[in-house]
VMD Tcl script that builds the backbone (N, CA, C; Angstrom):
set m [mol new atoms 279]
animate dup $m
set s [atomselect $m all]
$s set {name element resname resid chain x y z} {
  {N N UNK 1 A 0.826 -1.196 0.000}
  {CA C UNK 1 A 0.000 0.000 0.000}
  {C C UNK 1 A 0.872 1.263 0.000}
  {N N UNK 2 A 1.968 1.197 0.738}
  {CA C UNK 2 A 2.855 2.362 0.825}
  {C C UNK 2 A 3.457 2.687 -0.545}
  {N N UNK 3 A 3.869 1.676 -1.270}
  {CA C UNK 3 A 4.453 1.872 -2.602}
  {C C UNK 3 A 3.391 2.371 -3.578}
  {N N UNK 4 A 2.172 1.852 -3.473}
  {CA C UNK 4 A 1.091 2.324 -4.333}
  {C C UNK 4 A 0.796 3.803 -4.103}
  {N N UNK 5 A 0.769 4.215 -2.839}
  {CA C UNK 5 A 0.534 5.632 -2.532}
  {C C UNK 5 A 1.648 6.512 -3.078}
  {N N UNK 6 A 2.872 6.050 -2.966}
  {CA C UNK 6 A 4.002 6.812 -3.487}
  {C C UNK 6 A 3.938 6.916 -5.008}
  {N N UNK 7 A 3.612 5.813 -5.672}
  {CA C UNK 7 A 3.473 5.836 -7.132}
  {C C UNK 7 A 2.334 6.747 -7.565}
  {N N UNK 8 A 1.218 6.727 -6.847}
  {CA C UNK 8 A 0.075 7.585 -7.165}
  {C C UNK 8 A 0.452 9.060 -7.028}
  {N N UNK 9 A 1.158 9.409 -5.976}
  {CA C UNK 9 A 1.585 10.806 -5.774}
  {C C UNK 9 A 2.509 11.259 -6.891}
  {N N UNK 10 A 3.462 10.425 -7.280}
  {CA C UNK 10 A 4.381 10.789 -8.357}
  {C C UNK 10 A 3.659 10.940 -9.683}
  {N N UNK 11 A 2.697 10.068 -9.946}
  {CA C UNK 11 A 1.927 10.149 -11.187}
  {C C UNK 11 A 1.089 11.426 -11.190}
  {N N UNK 12 A 0.395 11.702 -10.103}
  {CA C UNK 12 A -0.473 12.887 -10.024}
  {C C UNK 12 A 0.322 14.184 -10.087}
  {N N UNK 13 A 1.556 14.153 -9.634}
  {CA C UNK 13 A 2.394 15.351 -9.642}
  {C C UNK 13 A 2.670 15.830 -11.070}
  {N N UNK 14 A 2.858 14.883 -11.986}
  {CA C UNK 14 A 3.237 15.221 -13.357}
  {C C UNK 14 A 2.043 15.318 -14.302}
  {N N UNK 15 A 0.887 14.859 -13.861}
  {CA C UNK 15 A -0.299 14.858 -14.730}
  {C C UNK 15 A -0.942 16.234 -14.745}
  {N N UNK 16 A -1.261 16.717 -15.946}
  {CA C UNK 16 A -1.926 18.010 -16.057}
  {C C UNK 16 A -3.423 17.810 -16.230}
  {N N UNK 17 A -4.198 18.802 -15.851}
  {CA C UNK 17 A -5.654 18.769 -16.008}
  {C C UNK 17 A -5.996 18.752 -17.487}
  {N N UNK 18 A -7.024 18.008 -17.853}
  {CA C UNK 18 A -7.440 17.986 -19.250}
  {C C UNK 18 A -8.191 19.274 -19.581}
  {N N UNK 19 A -8.148 19.654 -20.838}
  {CA C UNK 19 A -8.813 20.881 -21.284}
  {C C UNK 19 A -10.316 20.712 -21.192}
  {N N UNK 20 A -11.001 21.796 -20.894}
  {CA C UNK 20 A -12.460 21.796 -20.829}
  {C C UNK 20 A -12.985 22.485 -22.079}
  {N N UNK 21 A -13.985 21.893 -22.700}
  {CA C UNK 21 A -14.599 22.447 -23.896}
  {C C UNK 21 A -16.067 22.699 -23.619}
  {N N UNK 22 A -16.664 23.589 -24.392}
  {CA C UNK 22 A -18.097 23.843 -24.263}
  {C C UNK 22 A -18.742 23.655 -25.632}
  {N N UNK 23 A -20.058 23.579 -25.652}
  {CA C UNK 23 A -20.777 23.382 -26.908}
  {C C UNK 23 A -20.453 24.513 -27.871}
  {N N UNK 24 A -20.165 24.148 -29.108}
  {CA C UNK 24 A -19.855 25.135 -30.133}
  {C C UNK 24 A -18.374 25.341 -30.359}
  {N N UNK 25 A -17.508 24.786 -29.514}
  {CA C UNK 25 A -16.063 24.925 -29.712}
  {C C UNK 25 A -15.616 24.086 -30.896}
  {N N UNK 26 A -14.631 24.603 -31.630}
  {CA C UNK 26 A -14.024 23.847 -32.729}
  {C C UNK 26 A -12.847 23.070 -32.177}
  {N N UNK 27 A -12.800 21.777 -32.492}
  {CA C UNK 27 A -11.729 20.917 -31.993}
  {C C UNK 27 A -11.231 20.005 -33.106}
  {N N UNK 28 A -10.074 19.429 -32.886}
  {CA C UNK 28 A -9.531 18.370 -33.731}
  {C C UNK 28 A -9.445 17.122 -32.871}
  {N N UNK 29 A -9.749 15.960 -33.454}
  {CA C UNK 29 A -9.647 14.712 -32.692}
  {C C UNK 29 A -8.491 13.889 -33.246}
  {N N UNK 30 A -7.839 13.184 -32.352}
  {CA C UNK 30 A -6.664 12.398 -32.712}
  {C C UNK 30 A -7.069 11.148 -33.482}
  {N N UNK 31 A -6.319 10.850 -34.522}
  {CA C UNK 31 A -6.539 9.617 -35.285}
  {C C UNK 31 A -6.072 8.460 -34.415}
  {N N UNK 32 A -6.973 7.545 -34.094}
  {CA C UNK 32 A -6.623 6.438 -33.204}
  {C C UNK 32 A -6.445 5.124 -33.949}
  {N N UNK 33 A -6.889 5.059 -35.184}
  {CA C UNK 33 A -6.729 3.832 -35.956}
  {C C UNK 33 A -5.674 4.051 -37.033}
  {N N UNK 34 A -4.671 3.203 -37.028}
  {CA C UNK 34 A -3.606 3.295 -38.008}
  {C C UNK 34 A -3.561 2.010 -38.807}
  {N N UNK 35 A -3.052 2.102 -39.988}
  {CA C UNK 35 A -2.932 0.926 -40.835}
  {C C UNK 35 A -1.953 1.219 -41.946}
  {N N UNK 36 A -1.936 0.384 -42.949}
  {CA C UNK 36 A -1.013 0.595 -44.050}
  {C C UNK 36 A -1.440 1.828 -44.845}
  {N N UNK 37 A -0.475 2.611 -45.227}
  {CA C UNK 37 A -0.733 3.803 -46.022}
  {C C UNK 37 A -1.144 5.024 -45.223}
  {N N UNK 38 A -1.219 4.917 -43.903}
  {CA C UNK 38 A -1.643 6.055 -43.082}
  {C C UNK 38 A -0.474 6.756 -42.391}
  {N N UNK 39 A 0.740 6.318 -42.654}
  {CA C UNK 39 A 1.903 6.871 -41.965}
  {C C UNK 39 A 2.077 8.358 -42.258}
  {N N UNK 40 A 1.777 8.776 -43.463}
  {CA C UNK 40 A 1.972 10.171 -43.843}
  {C C UNK 40 A 0.705 11.014 -43.709}
  {N N UNK 41 A -0.378 10.424 -43.241}
  {CA C UNK 41 A -1.621 11.161 -43.032}
  {C C UNK 41 A -1.499 12.021 -41.778}
  {N N UNK 42 A -2.310 13.077 -41.651}
  {CA C UNK 42 A -2.268 13.911 -40.443}
  {C C UNK 42 A -2.641 13.113 -39.194}
  {N N UNK 43 A -2.067 13.484 -38.058}
  {CA C UNK 43 A -2.344 12.788 -36.809}
  {C C UNK 43 A -3.684 13.187 -36.221}
  {N N UNK 44 A -4.178 14.366 -36.592}
  {CA C UNK 44 A -5.467 14.843 -36.084}
  {C C UNK 44 A -6.444 15.047 -37.232}
  {N N UNK 45 A -7.728 14.753 -36.968}
  {CA C UNK 45 A -8.796 14.929 -37.940}
  {C C UNK 45 A -9.651 16.130 -37.526}
  {N N UNK 46 A -10.214 16.807 -38.502}
  {CA C UNK 46 A -11.094 17.911 -38.113}
  {C C UNK 46 A -11.265 18.896 -39.230}
  {N N UNK 47 A -11.932 19.978 -38.990}
  {CA C UNK 47 A -12.438 20.438 -37.689}
  {C C UNK 47 A -13.761 19.777 -37.321}
  {N N UNK 48 A -13.962 19.623 -36.020}
  {CA C UNK 48 A -15.194 19.111 -35.451}
  {C C UNK 48 A -15.793 20.169 -34.542}
  {N N UNK 49 A -17.101 20.082 -34.326}
  {CA C UNK 49 A -17.805 20.992 -33.433}
  {C C UNK 49 A -18.295 20.178 -32.242}
  {N N UNK 50 A -18.084 20.683 -31.027}
  {CA C UNK 50 A -18.577 20.018 -29.826}
  {C C UNK 50 A -20.089 20.208 -29.777}
  {N N UNK 51 A -20.820 19.083 -29.771}
  {CA C UNK 51 A -22.280 19.120 -29.797}
  {C C UNK 51 A -22.857 18.928 -28.395}
  {N N UNK 52 A -22.239 18.028 -27.618}
  {CA C UNK 52 A -22.763 17.718 -26.287}
  {C C UNK 52 A -21.605 17.483 -25.331}
  {N N UNK 53 A -21.730 18.021 -24.128}
  {CA C UNK 53 A -20.733 17.812 -23.082}
  {C C UNK 53 A -21.254 16.724 -22.157}
  {N N UNK 54 A -20.474 15.666 -21.992}
  {CA C UNK 54 A -20.839 14.558 -21.109}
  {C C UNK 54 A -19.991 14.636 -19.846}
  {N N UNK 55 A -20.192 13.699 -18.955}
  {CA C UNK 55 A -19.383 13.695 -17.737}
  {C C UNK 55 A -18.040 13.004 -17.988}
  {N N UNK 56 A -17.140 13.154 -17.053}
  {CA C UNK 56 A -15.805 12.541 -17.095}
  {C C UNK 56 A -15.013 12.959 -18.332}
  {N N UNK 57 A -15.093 14.232 -18.699}
  {CA C UNK 57 A -14.317 14.788 -19.819}
  {C C UNK 57 A -14.568 14.063 -21.139}
  {N N UNK 58 A -15.822 13.713 -21.406}
  {CA C UNK 58 A -16.216 13.090 -22.671}
  {C C UNK 58 A -17.099 14.077 -23.427}
  {N N UNK 59 A -17.004 14.035 -24.760}
  {CA C UNK 59 A -17.734 14.975 -25.593}
  {C C UNK 59 A -18.260 14.276 -26.834}
  {N N UNK 60 A -19.456 14.685 -27.277}
  {CA C UNK 60 A -19.962 14.282 -28.586}
  {C C UNK 60 A -19.549 15.363 -29.568}
  {N N UNK 61 A -18.948 14.947 -30.675}
  {CA C UNK 61 A -18.482 15.907 -31.673}
  {C C UNK 61 A -19.065 15.562 -33.035}
  {N N UNK 62 A -19.201 16.583 -33.865}
  {CA C UNK 62 A -19.763 16.428 -35.199}
  {C C UNK 62 A -18.881 17.185 -36.183}
  {N N UNK 63 A -18.631 16.550 -37.332}
  {CA C UNK 63 A -17.771 17.155 -38.346}
  {C C UNK 63 A -18.437 18.401 -38.929}
  {N N UNK 64 A -17.657 19.468 -39.108}
  {CA C UNK 64 A -18.191 20.723 -39.641}
  {C C UNK 64 A -18.274 20.660 -41.158}
  {N N UNK 65 A -17.192 20.236 -41.799}
  {CA C UNK 65 A -17.160 20.141 -43.261}
  {C C UNK 65 A -17.146 18.682 -43.647}
  {N N UNK 66 A -17.778 18.349 -44.755}
  {CA C UNK 66 A -17.783 16.955 -45.186}
  {C C UNK 66 A -16.491 16.632 -45.932}
  {N N UNK 67 A -15.883 15.542 -45.541}
  {CA C UNK 67 A -14.696 15.031 -46.224}
  {C C UNK 67 A -14.648 13.522 -46.008}
  {N N UNK 68 A -13.738 12.866 -46.694}
  {CA C UNK 68 A -13.670 11.413 -46.602}
  {C C UNK 68 A -12.994 10.934 -45.328}
  {N N UNK 69 A -12.105 11.724 -44.776}
  {CA C UNK 69 A -11.323 11.300 -43.623}
  {C C UNK 69 A -12.086 11.490 -42.318}
  {N N UNK 70 A -12.200 10.444 -41.532}
  {CA C UNK 70 A -12.776 10.530 -40.203}
  {C C UNK 70 A -14.288 10.382 -40.172}
  {N N UNK 71 A -14.815 10.070 -38.973}
  {CA C UNK 71 A -16.260 9.884 -38.821}
  {C C UNK 71 A -17.003 11.226 -38.843}
  {N N UNK 72 A -18.275 11.183 -39.238}
  {CA C UNK 72 A -19.087 12.390 -39.288}
  {C C UNK 72 A -19.511 12.800 -37.885}
  {N N UNK 73 A -19.899 11.832 -37.065}
  {CA C UNK 73 A -20.335 12.113 -35.695}
  {C C UNK 73 A -19.771 11.020 -34.797}
  {N N UNK 74 A -19.158 11.424 -33.674}
  {CA C UNK 74 A -18.566 10.453 -32.770}
  {C C UNK 74 A -18.467 11.055 -31.381}
  {N N UNK 75 A -18.068 10.246 -30.409}
  {CA C UNK 75 A -17.769 10.759 -29.082}
  {C C UNK 75 A -16.272 10.597 -28.854}
  {N N UNK 76 A -15.718 11.497 -28.065}
  {CA C UNK 76 A -14.283 11.484 -27.857}
  {C C UNK 76 A -13.954 11.953 -26.447}
  {N N UNK 77 A -12.807 11.550 -25.972}
  {CA C UNK 77 A -12.314 11.981 -24.676}
  {C C UNK 77 A -11.458 13.230 -24.851}
  {N N UNK 78 A -11.392 14.045 -23.821}
  {CA C UNK 78 A -10.593 15.267 -23.885}
  {C C UNK 78 A -9.110 14.952 -24.084}
  {N N UNK 79 A -8.687 13.751 -23.700}
  {CA C UNK 79 A -7.294 13.354 -23.885}
  {C C UNK 79 A -6.923 13.239 -25.357}
  {N N UNK 80 A -7.907 12.959 -26.213}
  {CA C UNK 80 A -7.662 12.793 -27.642}
  {C C UNK 80 A -8.126 13.988 -28.469}
  {N N UNK 81 A -8.306 15.130 -27.819}
  {CA C UNK 81 A -8.788 16.317 -28.516}
  {C C UNK 81 A -7.852 17.495 -28.267}
  {N N UNK 82 A -7.857 18.434 -29.214}
  {CA C UNK 82 A -7.176 19.700 -29.005}
  {C C UNK 82 A -7.962 20.787 -29.735}
  {N N UNK 83 A -7.767 22.029 -29.317}
  {CA C UNK 83 A -8.501 23.136 -29.921}
  {C C UNK 83 A -8.078 23.323 -31.367}
  {N N UNK 84 A -9.050 23.621 -32.205}
  {CA C UNK 84 A -8.785 23.938 -33.601}
  {C C UNK 84 A -8.318 25.383 -33.657}
  {N N UNK 85 A -7.292 25.696 -34.458}
  {CA C UNK 85 A -6.852 27.095 -34.553}
  {C C UNK 85 A -8.012 27.988 -34.982}
  {N N UNK 86 A -8.266 29.011 -34.227}
  {CA C UNK 86 A -9.417 29.879 -34.478}
  {C C UNK 86 A -10.438 29.753 -33.377}
  {N N UNK 87 A -10.383 28.662 -32.593}
  {CA C UNK 87 A -11.199 28.518 -31.402}
  {C C UNK 87 A -12.672 28.260 -31.626}
  {N N UNK 88 A -13.498 29.280 -31.491}
  {CA C UNK 88 A -14.940 29.096 -31.535}
  {C C UNK 88 A -15.481 29.280 -32.936}
  {N N UNK 89 A -16.686 28.819 -33.160}
  {CA C UNK 89 A -17.315 28.921 -34.471}
  {C C UNK 89 A -17.663 30.377 -34.778}
  {N N UNK 90 A -17.515 30.746 -36.045}
  {CA C UNK 90 A -17.789 32.120 -36.457}
  {C C UNK 90 A -19.268 32.325 -36.721}
  {N N UNK 91 A -20.030 31.267 -36.885}
  {CA C UNK 91 A -21.444 31.386 -37.200}
  {C C UNK 91 A -22.254 30.513 -36.250}
  {N N UNK 92 A -23.507 30.827 -36.105}
  {CA C UNK 92 A -24.410 30.032 -35.263}
  {C C UNK 92 A -25.361 29.255 -36.137}
  {N N UNK 93 A -25.592 28.011 -35.770}
  {CA C UNK 93 A -26.519 27.171 -36.545}
  {C C UNK 93 A -27.801 26.997 -35.777}
}
mol reanalyze $m
mol bondsrecalc $m
mol representation Tube
mol addrep $m
């Protein structure tokens, strides 16, 4: 138990808080599936719009522009997301 507590403290010391997003934010999601021919593809897909905020840093996201790469609508964890350059949407739907 003593070693577990020490390991937990060391892990928590270096861990940063995950980013918080709100509905309407533009984000990019990390490509989690790799295969042949994907080595030179971008590591992040997007832009996506945050549609719903769930608990435990989970979000439902929806693709803003239609393209072949990536899902149209999916859920993602904040660990696999980052802000899209430009931040919030310029228009309201």
